DSSP file (Angstrom, degrees, kcal/mol; ACC not computed):
  #  RESIDUE AA STRUCTURE BP1 BP2  ACC     N-H-->O    O-->H-N    N-H-->O    O-->H-N    TCO  KAPPA ALPHA  PHI   PSI    X-CA   Y-CA   Z-CA
    1    1 A M              0   0    0      0, 0.0     0, 0.0     0, 0.0     0, 0.0   0.000 360.0 360.0 360.0 132.2   77.1   84.3   81.0
    2    2 A S        +     0   0    0      4,-0.2     0, 0.0     1,-0.1     0, 0.0   0.978 360.0  16.7 -79.2 -57.3   77.1   80.9   79.3
    3    3 A S  S    S-     0   0    0      3,-0.1    -1,-0.1     1,-0.0     0, 0.0   0.559  96.6-121.4 -96.5  -7.9   74.8   81.2   76.4
    4    4 A G  S    S+     0   0    0      2,-0.2    -2,-0.0     1,-0.0    -1,-0.0   0.363  96.6  82.0  86.1  -6.5   74.6   85.0   76.2
    5    5 A S  S    S+     0   0    0      1,-0.2    -1,-0.0     2,-0.0     0, 0.0   0.617  74.8  69.4-107.0 -14.2   70.8   85.0   76.6
    6    6 A D    >   +     0   0    0      1,-0.1     3,-0.5     2,-0.0     4,-0.3  -0.867  51.5 176.3-109.6 102.4   70.5   84.7   80.4
    7    7 A P  T 3>  +     0   0    0      0, 0.0     4,-2.9     0, 0.0     5,-0.2   0.369  50.8 105.0 -85.2   7.6   71.7   87.9   82.2
    8    8 A S  H 3> S+     0   0    0      1,-0.2     4,-2.4     2,-0.2     5,-0.2   0.868  79.4  48.6 -61.3 -38.6   70.7   86.8   85.7
    9    9 A S  H <> S+     0   0    0     -3,-0.5     4,-2.0     2,-0.2    -1,-0.2   0.893 114.2  46.5 -68.6 -37.4   74.3   86.0   86.8
   10   10 A V  H  > S+     0   0    0     -4,-0.3     4,-2.5     2,-0.2    -2,-0.2   0.920 113.2  49.2 -68.4 -43.2   75.5   89.4   85.5
   11   11 A L  H  X S+     0   0    0     -4,-2.9     4,-2.2     2,-0.2    -2,-0.2   0.893 110.9  50.2 -63.6 -39.5   72.6   91.2   87.1
   12   12 A A  H  X S+     0   0    0     -4,-2.4     4,-2.2    -5,-0.2    -1,-0.2   0.911 111.1  48.8 -64.7 -41.9   73.2   89.4   90.5
   13   13 A A  H  X S+     0   0    0     -4,-2.0     4,-2.3     1,-0.2    -2,-0.2   0.900 111.2  50.0 -64.5 -40.6   76.9   90.4   90.3
   14   14 A L  H  X S+     0   0    0     -4,-2.5     4,-2.6     2,-0.2    -2,-0.2   0.892 109.5  51.4 -63.9 -39.6   76.0   94.0   89.6
   15   15 A E  H  X S+     0   0    0     -4,-2.2     4,-2.3     2,-0.2    -2,-0.2   0.910 110.9  47.7 -64.5 -42.2   73.6   94.1   92.5
   16   16 A R  H  X S+     0   0    0     -4,-2.2     4,-2.4     2,-0.2    -2,-0.2   0.903 112.7  49.5 -64.4 -40.7   76.2   92.7   94.8
   17   17 A A  H  X S+     0   0    0     -4,-2.3     4,-2.6     2,-0.2    -2,-0.2   0.915 111.6  47.8 -65.0 -43.0   78.8   95.3   93.5
   18   18 A Q  H  X S+     0   0    0     -4,-2.6     4,-2.8     2,-0.2     5,-0.3   0.905 111.0  52.1 -64.4 -40.8   76.3   98.2   94.0
   19   19 A D  H  X>S+     0   0    0     -4,-2.3     4,-1.7     1,-0.2     5,-1.0   0.927 112.5  44.8 -59.6 -46.4   75.5   97.0   97.5
   20   20 A A  H  <5S+     0   0    0     -4,-2.4    -2,-0.2     2,-0.2    -1,-0.2   0.898 114.2  49.5 -65.8 -40.0   79.1   96.9   98.4
   21   21 A F  H  <5S+     0   0    0     -4,-2.6    -2,-0.2     1,-0.2    -1,-0.2   0.918 121.0  33.9 -66.2 -43.7   79.8  100.3   96.8
   22   22 A E  H  <5S-     0   0    0     -4,-2.8    -1,-0.2    -5,-0.2    -2,-0.2   0.608  97.5-139.6 -87.7 -12.8   76.9  102.0   98.5
   23   23 A M  T  <5 +     0   0    0     -4,-1.7     2,-0.2    -5,-0.3    -3,-0.2   0.928  47.3 154.1  51.4  51.9   77.2   99.9  101.7
   24   24 A V      < -     0   0    0     -5,-1.0     2,-2.7    -6,-0.1    -1,-0.2  -0.715  53.8 -69.7-114.1 166.4   73.4   99.6  102.0
   25   25 A G  S    S+     0   0    0     -2,-0.2     3,-0.1     1,-0.2    -6,-0.0  -0.161  87.1 105.9 -59.0  44.2   71.3   97.0  103.7
   26   26 A R  S    S-     0   0    0     -2,-2.7    -1,-0.2     1,-0.5     2,-0.1  -0.219  98.7 -63.1-106.3  44.8   71.4   93.7  101.8
   27   27 A G  S    S-     0   0    0      2,-0.1    -1,-0.5    -8,-0.0     2,-0.3  -0.380  84.4 -33.8 105.1 174.0   73.6   92.1  104.4
   28   28 A R        -     0   0    0     -2,-0.1     2,-0.2    -3,-0.1    -8,-0.1  -0.517  65.1-118.7 -72.8 130.9   77.0   92.7  105.8
   29   29 A T        -     0   0    0     -2,-0.3     2,-0.5   -10,-0.1    -1,-0.1  -0.493  23.6-147.0 -70.3 135.0   79.5   94.1  103.2
   30   30 A E        -     0   0    0     -2,-0.2     2,-0.2     0, 0.0    -1,-0.0  -0.923  16.1-170.3-108.0 125.9   82.4   91.8  102.6
   31   31 A F        -     0   0    0     -2,-0.5     3,-0.1     4,-0.2     6,-0.1  -0.631  29.5 -93.5-106.3 167.0   85.7   93.4  101.8
   32   32 A E    >   -     0   0    0     -2,-0.2     3,-1.8     1,-0.2    -1,-0.1  -0.251  63.4 -67.3 -70.3 168.4   89.0   91.9  100.6
   33   33 A D  T 3  S+     0   0    0      1,-0.2    -1,-0.2     3,-0.0     3,-0.1  -0.282 122.9  35.0 -56.9 140.0   91.7   91.0  103.1
   34   34 A G  T 3  S+     0   0    0      1,-0.2     2,-0.6    -3,-0.1    -1,-0.2   0.229  90.3 105.4  98.8 -13.2   93.2   94.0  104.7
   35   35 A I    <   -     0   0    0     -3,-1.8     2,-0.3    14,-0.1    -4,-0.2  -0.899  65.1-140.0-103.1 120.9   90.0   96.1  104.8
   36   36 A S        -     0   0    0     -2,-0.6    10,-0.2     6,-0.4    11,-0.1  -0.607  19.3-175.8 -81.0 134.7   88.5   96.3  108.3
   37   37 A A        +     0   0    0     -2,-0.3    -1,-0.1     1,-0.1     3,-0.1   0.173  58.4 101.7-110.3  15.0   84.7   96.1  108.6
   38   38 A D  S    S-     0   0    0      1,-0.2     2,-0.3     2,-0.1    -1,-0.1   0.929  93.9  -0.6 -65.9 -47.3   84.6   96.7  112.4
   39   39 A A  S  > S-     0   0    0      1,-0.1     4,-2.6    -3,-0.1    -1,-0.2  -0.979  71.2-114.4-144.0 151.6   83.6  100.3  112.2
   40   40 A D  H  > S+     0   0    0     -2,-0.3     4,-2.2     1,-0.2     5,-0.2   0.892 116.2  49.6 -54.9 -43.3   82.8  102.8  109.4
   41   41 A W  H  > S+     0   0    0      1,-0.2     4,-2.2     2,-0.2    -1,-0.2   0.902 112.0  47.6 -65.6 -39.0   85.8  105.0  110.3
   42   42 A K  H  > S+     0   0    0      2,-0.2     4,-2.6     1,-0.2    -6,-0.4   0.867 109.1  54.5 -70.7 -34.7   88.2  102.0  110.4
   43   43 A T  H  X S+     0   0    0     -4,-2.6     4,-1.9     2,-0.2    -2,-0.2   0.940 110.9  45.4 -60.8 -46.9   86.8  100.7  107.1
   44   44 A Q  H  X S+     0   0    0     -4,-2.2     4,-2.0     1,-0.2    -2,-0.2   0.894 113.2  49.9 -65.6 -39.2   87.6  104.1  105.5
   45   45 A L  H  X S+     0   0    0     -4,-2.2     4,-2.0     1,-0.2    -1,-0.2   0.908 111.5  47.1 -67.4 -41.3   91.0  104.3  107.0
   46   46 A T  H  X S+     0   0    0     -4,-2.6     4,-2.1     2,-0.2    -1,-0.2   0.827 109.1  55.3 -71.8 -28.5   92.0  100.8  105.9
   47   47 A K  H  X S+     0   0    0     -4,-1.9     4,-2.2    -5,-0.2    -1,-0.2   0.912 106.7  51.4 -63.8 -41.2   90.7  101.6  102.4
   48   48 A A  H  X S+     0   0    0     -4,-2.0     4,-1.7     1,-0.2    -2,-0.2   0.908 109.0  50.4 -60.9 -41.9   93.0  104.6  102.4
   49   49 A C  H  X S+     0   0    0     -4,-2.0     4,-1.5     1,-0.2    -1,-0.2   0.901 109.0  51.0 -63.7 -40.5   95.9  102.4  103.3
   50   50 A R  H  X S+     0   0    0     -4,-2.1     4,-1.9     1,-0.2    -1,-0.2   0.885 106.4  55.0 -64.0 -37.5   95.1   99.9  100.6
   51   51 A L  H  X S+     0   0    0     -4,-2.2     4,-2.1     1,-0.2    -1,-0.2   0.868 104.3  54.3 -63.7 -35.0   95.0  102.8   98.1
   52   52 A L  H  X S+     0   0    0     -4,-1.7     4,-2.0     2,-0.2    -1,-0.2   0.858 105.4  53.2 -65.9 -33.9   98.5  103.7   99.2
   53   53 A E  H  X S+     0   0    0     -4,-1.5     4,-1.9     2,-0.2    -2,-0.2   0.891 107.4  51.6 -64.7 -38.5   99.6  100.2   98.4
   54   54 A V  H  X S+     0   0    0     -4,-1.9     4,-2.7     1,-0.2    -2,-0.2   0.897 106.1  55.0 -63.3 -40.4   98.1  100.6   94.9
   55   55 A V  H  X S+     0   0    0     -4,-2.1     4,-2.7     1,-0.2    -2,-0.2   0.919 106.2  51.2 -59.1 -44.1  100.1  103.8   94.5
   56   56 A E  H  X S+     0   0    0     -4,-2.0     4,-1.2     1,-0.2    -1,-0.2   0.912 111.0  48.5 -59.9 -41.7  103.3  101.9   95.3
   57   57 A T  H  X S+     0   0    0     -4,-1.9     4,-0.5     1,-0.2     3,-0.3   0.921 113.1  46.9 -64.4 -44.4  102.4   99.4   92.7
   58   58 A L  H >< S+     0   0    0     -4,-2.7     3,-1.1     1,-0.2     6,-0.3   0.875 108.0  55.7 -66.6 -37.2  101.6  102.0   90.1
   59   59 A Q  H 3< S+     0   0    0     -4,-2.7    -1,-0.2     1,-0.3    -2,-0.2   0.787  97.9  63.2 -67.1 -25.5  104.8  103.9   90.8
   60   60 A A  H 3< S+     0   0    0     -4,-1.2    -1,-0.3    -3,-0.3    -2,-0.2   0.736  99.2  67.7 -69.6 -20.4  106.8  100.8   90.1
   61   61 A Q  S << S-     0   0    0     -3,-1.1     2,-0.5    -4,-0.5     3,-0.3  -0.545  90.5-118.0 -90.8 163.0  105.4  101.0   86.5
   62   62 A V  S    S+     0   0    0     -2,-0.2    -2,-0.1     1,-0.2    -3,-0.1  -0.889  86.7  20.1-105.7 132.7  106.5  103.8   84.2
   63   63 A G  S    S+     0   0    0     -2,-0.5     3,-0.3    -4,-0.1    -1,-0.2   0.567  81.3 110.4  97.9   9.6  104.0  106.3   82.8
   64   64 A Y     >  +     0   0    0     -6,-0.3     4,-2.2    -3,-0.3     5,-0.2  -0.162  33.2 129.7-106.4  39.7  101.0  106.0   85.2
   65   65 A Y  H  > S+     0   0    0      1,-0.2     4,-2.1     2,-0.2    -1,-0.2   0.892  71.4  48.3 -64.1 -43.3  101.5  109.4   86.8
   66   66 A T  H  > S+     0   0    0     -3,-0.3     4,-2.5     1,-0.2    -1,-0.2   0.906 111.4  50.8 -65.0 -41.0   97.9  110.6   86.4
   67   67 A A  H  > S+     0   0    0      1,-0.2     4,-2.6     2,-0.2     5,-0.2   0.896 108.2  52.9 -63.3 -39.7   96.6  107.4   87.9
   68   68 A V  H  X S+     0   0    0     -4,-2.2     4,-2.2     2,-0.2    -1,-0.2   0.926 110.5  47.5 -60.3 -45.2   98.9  107.8   90.8
   69   69 A I  H  X S+     0   0    0     -4,-2.1     4,-2.2     2,-0.2    -2,-0.2   0.926 112.5  48.8 -62.6 -45.3   97.6  111.3   91.4
   70   70 A E  H  X S+     0   0    0     -4,-2.5     4,-1.9     1,-0.2    -2,-0.2   0.909 112.0  48.1 -62.2 -42.9   94.0  110.2   91.2
   71   71 A V  H  X S+     0   0    0     -4,-2.6     4,-2.1     1,-0.2    -1,-0.2   0.874 108.9  54.7 -67.5 -35.9   94.5  107.2   93.6
   72   72 A C  H  X S+     0   0    0     -4,-2.2     4,-2.4    -5,-0.2    -1,-0.2   0.919 106.5  51.0 -61.6 -43.0   96.3  109.6   96.0
   73   73 A F  H  X S+     0   0    0     -4,-2.2     4,-2.6     1,-0.2    -1,-0.2   0.893 108.3  52.7 -61.5 -38.6   93.2  111.9   96.0
   74   74 A G  H  X S+     0   0    0     -4,-1.9     4,-2.4     2,-0.2    -1,-0.2   0.900 108.9  49.8 -61.7 -40.8   91.0  108.8   96.7
   75   75 A G  H  X S+     0   0    0     -4,-2.1     4,-2.1     2,-0.2    -2,-0.2   0.891 110.3  49.8 -64.3 -40.6   93.3  108.0   99.7
   76   76 A I  H  X S+     0   0    0     -4,-2.4     4,-2.4     2,-0.2    -2,-0.2   0.924 110.6  50.3 -63.1 -44.4   93.0  111.5  101.0
   77   77 A E  H  X S+     0   0    0     -4,-2.6     4,-2.4     1,-0.2    -2,-0.2   0.926 110.7  48.4 -60.8 -45.3   89.2  111.5  100.7
   78   78 A R  H  X S+     0   0    0     -4,-2.4     4,-2.4     1,-0.2    -1,-0.2   0.877 110.7  52.2 -63.2 -36.6   89.0  108.2  102.5
   79   79 A S  H  X S+     0   0    0     -4,-2.1     4,-2.3     2,-0.2    -2,-0.2   0.910 109.9  47.8 -66.0 -42.0   91.3  109.5  105.3
   80   80 A I  H  X S+     0   0    0     -4,-2.4     4,-2.8     2,-0.2    -2,-0.2   0.912 111.7  50.5 -64.4 -42.1   89.1  112.6  105.7
   81   81 A E  H  X S+     0   0    0     -4,-2.4     4,-2.5     2,-0.2    -2,-0.2   0.915 109.7  51.0 -61.0 -42.2   86.0  110.5  105.8
   82   82 A A  H  X S+     0   0    0     -4,-2.4     4,-2.5     2,-0.2    -2,-0.2   0.924 111.8  47.0 -61.6 -44.6   87.6  108.3  108.5
   83   83 A Y  H  X S+     0   0    0     -4,-2.3     4,-1.7     2,-0.2    -2,-0.2   0.942 112.3  49.3 -62.1 -48.0   88.5  111.3  110.6
   84   84 A A  H  < S+     0   0    0     -4,-2.8     4,-0.3     1,-0.2     6,-0.3   0.901 113.7  46.8 -59.8 -41.4   85.0  112.8  110.3
   85   85 A L  H >< S+     0   0    0     -4,-2.5     3,-0.9     1,-0.2    -1,-0.2   0.887 110.9  51.1 -68.9 -38.4   83.4  109.5  111.2
   86   86 A S  H 3< S+     0   0    0     -4,-2.5    -1,-0.2     1,-0.2    -2,-0.2   0.787 111.6  48.4 -70.5 -25.1   85.7  108.9  114.2
   87   87 A M  T 3< S+     0   0    0     -4,-1.7     2,-0.2    -5,-0.2    -1,-0.2   0.404 117.8  37.3 -94.0   1.9   85.0  112.4  115.5
   88   88 A S  S <  S-     0   0    0     -3,-0.9     0, 0.0    -4,-0.3     0, 0.0  -0.801  76.7-118.8-139.6 179.2   81.2  112.1  115.2
   89   89 A N  S    S+     0   0    0     -2,-0.2    -4,-0.1     2,-0.0    -3,-0.1   0.088  70.0 129.0-106.8  19.8   78.4  109.6  115.6
   90   90 A D        -     0   0    0     -6,-0.3     2,-0.2    -5,-0.1    -2,-0.1  -0.296  59.3-116.5 -75.5 158.7   77.4  109.9  112.0
   91   91 A T     >  -     0   0    0      1,-0.1     4,-2.5   -51,-0.1     5,-0.2  -0.489  29.1-109.1 -84.9 164.3   76.9  107.0  109.6
   92   92 A L  H  > S+     0   0    0      1,-0.2     4,-2.8     2,-0.2     5,-0.3   0.918 118.1  52.9 -60.7 -44.6   79.1  106.6  106.6
   93   93 A Q  H  > S+     0   0    0      1,-0.2     4,-2.0     2,-0.2    -1,-0.2   0.906 112.1  45.3 -60.5 -42.0   76.3  107.6  104.1
   94   94 A F  H  > S+     0   0    0      2,-0.2     4,-2.3     1,-0.2    -1,-0.2   0.939 114.4  47.8 -66.9 -46.5   75.6  110.8  106.0
   95   95 A A  H  X S+     0   0    0     -4,-2.5     4,-2.8     1,-0.2     5,-0.2   0.915 112.3  48.7 -62.2 -44.2   79.3  111.7  106.4
   96   96 A V  H  X S+     0   0    0     -4,-2.8     4,-2.6     1,-0.2     5,-0.2   0.925 112.2  48.5 -63.6 -44.0   80.1  111.0  102.7
   97   97 A S  H  X S+     0   0    0     -4,-2.0     4,-1.2    -5,-0.3    -1,-0.2   0.898 114.5  46.1 -64.4 -38.4   77.1  113.1  101.5
   98   98 A Q  H  <>S+     0   0    0     -4,-2.3     5,-2.9     2,-0.2     4,-0.5   0.906 113.4  48.3 -70.0 -41.7   78.1  116.0  103.8
   99   99 A I  H ><5S+     0   0    0     -4,-2.8     3,-1.1     1,-0.2    -2,-0.2   0.930 112.8  47.8 -64.0 -45.1   81.8  115.9  102.8
  100  100 A R  H 3<5S+     0   0    0     -4,-2.6    -1,-0.2     1,-0.3    -2,-0.2   0.764 112.6  49.1 -70.3 -24.1   81.0  115.8   99.1
  101  101 A E  T 3<5S-     0   0    0     -4,-1.2    -1,-0.3    -5,-0.2    -2,-0.2   0.467 114.3-117.4 -90.9  -2.3   78.6  118.6   99.4
  102  102 A G  T < 5S+     0   0    0     -3,-1.1    -3,-0.2    -4,-0.5    -2,-0.1   0.722  77.8 125.3  77.5  21.1   81.1  120.7  101.4
  103  103 A G      < +     0   0    0     -5,-2.9     2,-0.5    -6,-0.2    -4,-0.2   0.170  42.6  92.9-101.5  19.4   78.9  120.8  104.5
  104  104 A V        -     0   0    0     -6,-0.4     2,-0.6    -5,-0.2   -20,-0.0  -0.941  54.6-158.9-116.5 132.0   81.3  119.4  107.1
  105  105 A C        -     0   0    0     -2,-0.5     3,-0.4     1,-0.1    -2,-0.0  -0.940   9.3-179.5-106.6 117.0   83.6  121.5  109.3
  106  106 A L        +     0   0    0     -2,-0.6    -1,-0.1     1,-0.2    -2,-0.0   0.098  59.1  97.1 -98.4  21.6   86.5  119.5  110.6
  107  107 A C              0   0    0      1,-0.2    -1,-0.2     0, 0.0    -2,-0.0   0.720 360.0 360.0 -85.2 -23.1   87.8  122.5  112.5
  108  108 A D              0   0    0     -3,-0.4    -1,-0.2     0, 0.0    -2,-0.1   0.487 360.0 360.0 -69.6 360.0   86.4  121.8  116.0
């Protein structure tokens, strides 16, 4: 924000970030290089791979053990979401809500 009184650029950026985070209908979500947007399952799997790259970066530093663990859990979650999506015809929003509510059986 230039003068501090016009929040429109900040609000627009927040709206784009929320759209990307929720992956809802204000256009095709654009990810950084290395994240596939071809299919929901592939998007989640490549996000998991990127998180593993982050883990390598954090491990090169000293003292970020908790962050490494948290990022690993994020990678595991994305991998489970990718598997669930690849084995079903569900949308990402449905699969994520079901996984987080504990309503998905990946046993079949």
